[in-house]
C-alpha positions as MATLAB code, in Angstrom:
seq = 'MSALVDRAHGRDRSDRMLGPLGAGLALIGLLMIAASCYIWSRSSPGWGYDFAAYFDAAQRMLATGSPYQVHTLGGPFQPGPYGLYLYAPPLALLFVPLVAMGASTGLLVWLALRIALLVATCALLPIPRPWRLVMFGVAALSAPFLVDLDLGNVSLIVTFFAVVVWRWLDTPLGGLGLAASLPIRPTMGVIWIWWLIRRQWRAAMWTAIGLAAIALATLPFTGIDMWFQYLTVLRNVSNVMGVTRNLDLGSTALSLGLTSEAGVVMLYLGYVVAIGAIVVSLRRDREISYAVTLMATLLLSPLLWDHYLTMLIVPAALLAARGRRWGVLLPLLGWLPLVFLPFVATAGMLLPFLAPERGRASLEVGRDEPEAVADIDPSLSGTAGA';
ca = [
     -29.261   -9.813   39.858;
     -27.882  -12.830   38.986;
     -29.421  -13.086   35.101;
     -27.235   -9.887   34.923;
     -24.466  -11.368   36.779;
     -24.893  -14.679   33.861;
     -25.069  -12.574   31.196;
     -21.535  -10.232   32.350;
     -20.039  -13.527   32.208;
     -21.301  -14.785   29.310;
     -19.926  -11.470   27.431;
     -16.769  -11.988   28.975;
     -16.088  -15.303   27.249;
     -17.150  -14.263   24.192;
     -14.660  -11.069   24.316;
     -12.153  -13.832   25.352;
     -12.706  -15.838   22.534;
     -13.007  -12.893   20.371;
      -9.636  -13.047   19.727;
      -8.900  -16.444   18.721;
     -11.523  -16.141   16.085;
     -10.174  -12.888   14.881;
      -7.093  -14.617   14.378;
      -8.580  -17.677   12.435;
     -10.474  -15.886   10.489;
      -7.805  -13.414    9.530;
      -5.734  -16.441    8.456;
      -8.813  -17.936    6.633;
      -8.998  -14.554    4.569;
      -4.867  -14.553    3.788;
      -5.393  -18.131    1.882;
      -8.256  -16.718    0.849;
      -6.437  -13.872   -1.117;
      -3.601  -15.870   -1.990;
      -5.848  -19.126   -3.572;
      -8.166  -16.019   -5.765;
      -4.721  -14.606   -7.055;
      -3.502  -17.387   -8.119;
      -6.534  -18.568   -9.799;
      -7.605  -15.444  -11.356;
      -4.148  -14.502  -12.809;
      -4.581  -17.759  -14.842;
      -8.527  -17.534  -15.642;
     -10.215  -14.506  -14.682;
     -11.583  -12.250  -17.852;
     -11.644   -9.442  -15.169;
      -7.709  -10.097  -14.018;
      -6.511   -6.163  -14.514;
      -8.994   -5.159  -16.026;
      -8.969   -1.618  -14.283;
      -5.460   -1.909  -13.760;
      -5.088   -1.657  -17.925;
      -6.761    1.638  -18.118;
      -4.693    3.082  -15.485;
      -1.568    1.376  -16.771;
      -2.400    2.697  -20.351;
      -3.645    6.395  -18.748;
       0.443    6.438  -17.790;
       1.830    5.591  -21.056;
      -0.740    8.018  -22.758;
       1.169   10.828  -20.464;
       4.683    9.403  -21.525;
       4.077    9.627  -24.769;
       1.243   12.578  -25.810;
       1.292   14.825  -22.604;
      -2.115   13.285  -21.593;
      -3.738   10.697  -20.078;
      -6.783   11.008  -21.765;
      -8.954    9.540  -24.704;
      -9.637   11.663  -27.464;
     -13.088   10.268  -27.821;
     -13.699   11.052  -23.924;
     -12.423   14.617  -24.679;
     -14.441   15.965  -28.010;
     -18.026   14.679  -26.704;
     -20.433   13.174  -24.829;
     -19.737    9.194  -23.956;
     -20.952    6.603  -21.839;
     -18.658    5.010  -19.309;
     -17.941    1.698  -18.492;
     -15.848    0.280  -21.677;
     -12.420   -1.547  -21.168;
      -9.461    0.784  -20.745;
     -11.486    4.073  -20.289;
      -9.863    6.357  -17.621;
     -11.821    8.655  -15.802;
      -9.486   10.102  -13.356;
      -7.794   12.843  -12.657;
      -4.230   13.193  -13.149;
      -2.227   12.065   -9.831;
      -3.500    8.826  -10.493;
      -2.049    8.068  -13.828;
       1.174   10.092  -12.324;
       1.224    7.560   -9.689;
       1.269    4.217  -12.172;
       4.182    6.150  -13.895;
       6.981    4.249  -12.254;
       5.142    0.609  -12.471;
       5.185    1.947  -16.229;
       9.017    1.440  -16.219;
       8.185   -1.981  -14.833;
       5.917   -3.350  -17.257;
       2.663   -4.328  -17.424;
       3.387   -8.040  -15.474;
       5.143   -6.606  -13.249;
       3.524   -3.821  -12.003;
       0.052   -5.426  -12.268;
       1.900   -7.757   -9.537;
       3.500   -4.733   -7.950;
       0.110   -2.961   -7.638;
      -1.583   -5.907   -6.541;
       0.462   -5.722   -3.540;
       0.356   -2.191   -2.556;
      -3.629   -2.546   -2.507;
      -3.189   -5.926    0.050;
      -1.263   -4.218    2.463;
      -3.452   -1.357    2.029;
      -6.244   -3.518    2.996;
      -4.274   -4.513    5.995;
      -3.633   -1.111    7.063;
      -7.162   -0.219    6.430;
      -8.137   -2.328    8.919;
      -5.207   -2.189   11.199;
      -6.313    1.669   11.460;
     -10.041    0.742   12.099;
     -10.601    3.303   15.201;
     -12.494   -0.252   17.194;
     -10.911   -2.632   19.474;
      -7.875   -4.972   18.406;
      -9.662   -8.181   18.026;
     -12.339   -6.900   15.925;
      -9.773   -5.709   14.041;
      -8.731   -9.517   12.982;
     -12.490   -9.942   12.792;
     -13.056   -6.933    9.835;
      -9.869   -8.061    7.867;
     -10.889  -12.023    7.669;
     -14.346  -10.976    6.966;
     -13.335   -8.622    4.110;
     -10.696  -10.618    2.595;
     -13.460  -13.105    2.828;
     -16.216  -10.601    0.797;
     -17.074  -10.049   -2.964;
     -16.193   -6.133   -2.988;
     -12.696   -6.630   -1.771;
     -11.962   -9.784   -3.606;
     -13.699   -8.118   -7.031;
     -11.555   -5.191   -6.425;
      -8.341   -6.617   -5.616;
      -9.186   -9.144   -9.491;
      -9.599   -5.756  -11.260;
      -7.176   -4.181  -10.263;
      -9.840   -1.211   -8.883;
      -8.992    1.610   -6.910;
     -11.932    1.538   -4.630;
      -9.773   -0.243   -1.554;
      -7.680    2.766   -1.503;
     -10.860    5.140   -1.362;
     -11.851    2.929    1.674;
      -8.281    3.220    2.940;
      -8.840    6.768    3.033;
     -12.685    6.666    4.623;
     -10.924    4.980    7.462;
      -8.169    7.533    7.970;
     -11.329    9.706    8.241;
     -12.760    8.033   10.448;
      -9.946    7.180   12.537;
      -8.722   10.572   13.295;
     -12.195   12.649   12.109;
     -12.943   16.743   12.563;
      -9.092   16.610   12.731;
      -6.175   18.055    9.997;
      -4.917   14.069    9.171;
      -8.734   13.322    8.597;
      -9.219   16.583    6.514;
      -5.879   15.591    4.570;
      -6.994   12.052    4.209;
     -10.441   13.122    2.476;
      -8.297   15.349    0.093;
      -6.434   12.430   -1.084;
      -9.508    9.961   -1.745;
     -11.200   13.341   -3.519;
      -8.708   12.632   -6.851;
     -10.207    9.318   -6.912;
     -13.857    9.486   -6.438;
     -15.043   13.291   -6.393;
     -18.494   11.883   -4.479;
     -16.182   12.096   -1.120;
     -16.877   15.626   -1.542;
     -20.390   14.402    0.414;
     -18.466   14.739    3.180;
     -16.069   18.127    2.908;
     -19.978   19.102    3.030;
     -21.051   17.212    6.194;
     -17.953   18.850    7.694;
     -18.931   22.435    6.784;
     -22.720   21.683    7.953;
     -21.372   20.427   11.275;
     -18.753   24.107   11.025;
     -15.783   21.568   11.520;
     -14.086   24.118    9.650;
     -10.512   22.865   10.528;
     -11.057   19.666    9.097;
     -12.817   21.405    6.090;
     -10.074   23.939    5.472;
      -7.503   20.727    5.848;
      -8.746   19.031    3.341;
      -9.085   22.193    1.050;
      -5.159   22.703    1.791;
      -4.596   19.041    0.889;
      -6.240   19.210   -2.375;
      -4.737   22.547   -3.574;
      -0.753   20.966   -2.535;
      -1.640   17.999   -4.864;
      -2.596   20.039   -7.682;
       0.014   22.360   -7.177;
       2.651   19.077   -6.524;
       1.636   17.310   -9.897;
       2.093   20.962  -12.353;
       5.433   20.706  -12.972;
       4.456   17.372  -14.547;
       0.987   17.746  -15.992;
       0.834   21.397  -16.439;
      -2.560   22.632  -15.858;
      -4.071   21.790  -18.945;
      -4.187   18.332  -17.849;
      -6.765   19.378  -14.926;
      -8.387   21.316  -17.457;
      -9.337   18.097  -19.599;
     -10.217   16.169  -16.381;
     -13.062   18.470  -15.767;
     -13.897   18.181  -19.266;
     -13.929   14.611  -19.168;
     -15.803   14.629  -16.442;
     -18.690   17.214  -17.948;
     -18.869   15.140  -20.903;
     -20.015   11.892  -19.141;
     -23.519   11.009  -20.454;
     -25.664    7.935  -20.502;
     -25.272    6.820  -17.107;
     -28.218    4.998  -16.060;
     -28.582    1.700  -17.581;
     -24.493    1.148  -17.883;
     -24.263   -2.488  -17.851;
     -23.338   -3.256  -14.411;
     -23.821    0.204  -12.755;
     -25.896   -0.443  -10.017;
     -27.545    2.600   -9.087;
     -30.784    2.388   -7.808;
     -32.254    3.846  -11.613;
     -30.249    0.910  -13.621;
     -31.609   -1.697  -11.711;
     -34.993   -0.423  -11.831;
     -34.396   -0.303  -15.813;
     -32.473   -3.800  -15.361;
     -36.230   -5.241  -13.849;
     -37.986   -4.258  -16.902;
     -39.258   -0.567  -15.520;
     -39.278    2.117  -17.813;
     -36.755    4.691  -18.197;
     -39.438    7.101  -16.230;
     -39.866    4.382  -13.289;
     -35.663    4.489  -13.583;
     -35.250    8.057  -13.038;
     -38.008    8.319  -10.220;
     -36.039    5.373   -8.505;
     -32.718    7.574   -8.729;
     -33.728   10.318   -7.569;
     -35.919    8.733   -4.528;
     -32.186    6.998   -3.751;
     -30.983   10.651   -3.877;
     -33.780   12.022   -1.030;
     -33.316    9.145    0.672;
     -29.322    9.679    0.841;
     -29.935   13.203    1.554;
     -32.676   12.236    4.254;
     -30.032   10.089    5.785;
     -27.609   12.169    6.482;
     -29.395   14.918    7.727;
     -30.895   12.777   10.258;
     -28.340   11.676   11.028;
     -26.352   15.039   12.650;
     -28.879   14.717   15.581;
     -26.695   11.253   16.397;
     -23.016   11.570   17.381;
     -19.791   12.352   15.059;
     -19.308    8.515   14.050;
     -22.446    7.261   13.513;
     -23.351    9.968   11.595;
     -19.854    9.860    9.573;
     -21.009    6.016    8.916;
     -24.526    7.476    7.507;
     -22.278   10.040    5.395;
     -20.055    7.904    4.062;
     -22.374    5.389    2.591;
     -24.291    7.900    1.211;
     -21.827    8.643   -1.271;
     -22.448    5.885   -2.968;
     -26.106    6.261   -3.267;
     -25.176   10.025   -4.585;
     -22.735    8.499   -7.452;
     -24.202    8.324  -10.737;
     -22.237    4.991  -11.051;
     -22.254    2.401   -8.820;
     -20.012   -0.442   -9.239;
     -20.090   -3.763   -6.569;
     -16.563   -3.047   -5.456;
     -17.515   -0.302   -4.566;
     -19.414   -2.096   -1.403;
     -15.911   -1.990    0.136;
     -17.087    1.246    1.687;
     -19.578   -1.591    3.933;
     -16.510   -2.270    5.880;
     -16.830    1.200    7.744;
     -20.505    0.851    9.103;
     -19.954   -3.113    9.620;
     -17.097   -2.080   12.324;
     -18.840    0.676   14.010;
     -21.715   -1.730   14.201;
     -19.624   -4.996   16.158;
     -17.798   -2.760   18.066;
     -21.095   -0.942   19.698;
     -22.578   -4.038   20.837;
     -24.543   -5.055   17.371;
     -22.167   -8.044   16.472;
     -24.161   -8.987   13.490;
     -23.358   -5.783   11.729;
     -19.879   -7.757   11.271;
     -21.634   -9.772    8.315;
     -22.453   -6.967    6.345;
     -19.696   -7.310    3.785;
     -20.048  -10.341    3.040;
     -23.924   -9.367    1.375;
     -21.786   -8.255   -1.424;
     -22.175  -11.692   -2.534;
     -25.555  -11.422   -3.285;
     -26.655  -11.017   -6.982;
     -25.901   -7.887   -8.454;
     -29.611   -6.757   -8.565;
     -29.686   -6.835   -4.392;
     -26.547   -4.769   -4.321;
     -28.231   -1.011   -4.549;
     -30.642   -1.880   -1.153;
     -27.313   -3.573    0.549;
     -25.605   -0.037    0.412;
     -29.233    1.372    1.324;
     -28.613   -1.040    4.280;
     -25.219   -0.326    4.789;
     -25.520    3.398    5.029;
     -28.783    3.043    7.030;
     -28.013    0.627    9.332;
     -25.764    2.577   11.811;
     -28.949    4.546   13.072;
     -29.328    0.718   15.476;
     -26.027    1.206   17.060;
     -26.484    2.987   20.373;
     -24.517    6.451   21.472;
     -21.310    6.326   22.281;
     -21.513    6.477   25.951;
     -24.545    3.797   25.906;
     -22.099    1.551   23.658;
     -19.888    1.370   26.172;
     -21.605   -0.160   28.631;
     -23.435   -2.704   26.554;
     -20.312   -4.130   25.566;
     -19.123   -4.525   29.111;
     -16.278   -1.878   29.756;
     -15.733    1.263   31.752;
     -16.299    3.771   29.603;
     -13.544    6.227   29.232;
     -11.384    2.504   27.676;
     -14.595    1.948   25.171;
     -14.891    5.784   23.702;
     -10.616    5.349   23.095;
     -11.055    2.294   21.145;
     -13.964    3.400   19.441;
     -12.952    6.713   18.930;
      -9.036    7.361   19.368;
      -8.678   11.004   19.112;
     -10.736   11.898   22.128;
      -8.087   10.096   23.934;
      -5.346   11.748   22.779;
      -3.695    9.195   21.367;
      -5.542    8.841   18.119;
      -2.546    7.497   16.215;
      -1.737    5.065   18.557;
];
């Protein structure tokens, strides 16, 4: 009995320290972002690399009526070169106001917007408040988030919508969040299929409604032809395995000197493991299953860049909030050499299975179950927007 009391006291002390620790990490993270951006703007070859592709696409849209390059519409091409635009029309359309500002000012505005989104992402995490500060600090210190900020990429935006889906899981707002992510990363559609398998018809319906609304809202500016061009570009993407810095398991096998046949085997093995993990996760509670499915979208993607691992914030936050505090370190594994990152993504998909079920998690973190459930999954408490 005394051992249980000592354990409870130790946990209470640890919980009291979590707030100051989170605040300290958040401050360090902010300083890291500020220092990194200052250095990158003067010396990084990647500074604004992806921003330029989106900015140029918006300029082409204004000048020619299409954001897509001729060679991506004319036939098969390999992804990766500078300036390549592979996204749906809405992203280019959103960049039109930045074009009016000019490239230099537009880049700074784009950077500020994504830093604000990083703050919003962590603030919306459906976990206890002290852990949100911890997760912000960890995210700001992790390589995937920093690389994303350096490049001016959209992975951070997709991660924001992934957290929106998590916070309002299985609800219309979650469906709309997923819809907003699909024009940027189509493989997020795996979550829509996951909803259908779980018979979450309302969330799936609102995803379809949201996606249709996005398309209809753009038609006065883009016309229907631009959407068909987008489908053509996706169809023309080829020879993805082996692209420089592509981290899918097949490309990783090639980078290690294995044969192309072995690369194909590794690629499809990754698909099998991802699909198997989703199927097995259906036996666990919905948040664990969501974290597994979200990370599986990375292994099911033909392209896996290092900044896609911003998604690690979701399994990390879930594990930490359910008593597996070591999970908070997951995003920091993004600092490992590139060859290890496909296995980090795989770990991010499989480690949520180690999280206790929701009811048992509330006991392990030493709180009354109703309060813990409300913190971990606000939609269950009727205050999902709080």
